[in-house]
Every structure is written in structure tokens, then in C-alpha cells.
N, C-alpha and C positions, 0 to 999 in steps of 0.2 A: 460598421455595426458589429457589436460583440456577438460571438458565436455562443448559442445557448448550450449549456451543459446538459447532456442527456441524463435522464433519470437513472440512478444506479440500479433500480430494479428492472430496467429494460435490458441490462446486460444479461447474456446467457449465463447459466449457472456456473459453468467452468470459468468464464471470464471474471465473475464475481469472486470466486475462490482465488484465481490468479492475482487479482488486484489485492486481495487480503494478504496473500503470501508476500507480495512486494511491500505492502505497508508494514507488515511484521518484520521483514528483513531490514527495512529502513529504521524501524524502532531500535534494532540491534546495532546500527551503524557506529554508535559511540560505546558499544559493549555494555550498556546498561539500559534497562527499561524503566523510565520514570513514570510516576503515577499519572501525569497528564497524557502520556503516550498510551497507557492502559485504558484511560478514559476515552481517548480518541478511537482506539480499536473497538471498544465496547459500543460507542456511538455508531461507528461505521458498520458494525455487525447489524445493528438495528436498521440502519438505512438500507443495507443490502438485503434485508428480510431473509436471513439465513436460517436453515434448519438447525435443530439442536446438535445434530451430528457435525455440521459445518462449524458451529460455534466451538465445539470441542476441539476441532482441528486448529482453529484460530488460537485458542488458549494454549495449545501445545506449541504453536509457532512463537508465542510469547515466552514460553518456558525454555524452548530450544529453537534457535533460528532455523528457518527453512534451509534445506540444502541448496547449494548453488544451481544444481540442475533443475530445481523446482521453480526458479525465477529467471528464466531466459527472456530477456527483453524482446528478442526477435519473434517470440511467440505471441506478443501482444498485437491483437488485430489493429490494423492501421486506423480504422474508424474509432477506436477507443484510446488511442495513444494520448491525446490531449487530456482526456479524463483521467487516465492513470497518472500523468505528470501532475495534474492539479491535486489529486488526492494524496499522492506521495509527498508533494511539497507541503500540504497541510500537516502531514505526519511529521515531517522534518521540523516544522515550526511549533508543533504541539506543546513541547515542554518549555517554550519561551526562550530557549538558547539553541544556537546552531554552532556546532563545532566544525573544525576543518575536515574531519572524516566524513561528516554528513554532507557538507558542501561538495566535497570531491566526489562522493558516491552519487549524489543527485546529479551533478554535472555530467558524469559518465552515463548515467541512466538516460538523461535528456538527450545526449549526443547519440546514443544507440537507438533511440526512438525516432529521431528526426530523419 
């Protein structure tokens, strides 16, 4: 039986921001942010029910990628790791093309979360 994905709004506030930082960092994996990736982040912000202040932070992460110390995979709570992997993979696929850097970065992320 397939495991049900938890509701994104059930995540604690800090975990929602952490997820968004990861998503934005993956949008930068190929060194450019495509329009479908921006749309994905905008949709995700809606789904996460973020405050205006949090939305502003996310837009900053799309303008300048999050610093590496802000996206430590070891800080992802074990109970949310599958959800983070699922959402990040959706981001990787958002622009309809997956380049080698994105695959490599996702594979490393997956390995660190397992």
C-alpha cells in the first residue's frame, strides 16, 4: 500500500521554510531559474500557506540561491524526508528538462536523506 503524503500545512513553520530553501536551491542547480520553476515555487508557497514575510524570503532565494549552511540535509526531520524528496524531485522536473547537475545534486540529496 502506498504511503500517504502528509499535508504540507501540517509541517511546522521552520520545516516549511527549510523545504522551500531546498526547493529554491534545486532551482539553481543548473545556474538559471526558468519560468516553470518560478511558477512551481509560487504554487508551493500557496500550498505551504506562507506569510508575506516568508514569501519575500522565498523570492530572495530565487534571486540569490540559499547559502549552503542554510540547506543542511541532516537537519531534515526523519519523518519529513520522503516528503522533501518528493517535492524537490517535482522541482527538478518542473521545467521539463533535467540536466546532469540536477540529477547529480538530487542523487546526493537522496543519499544524504536515506
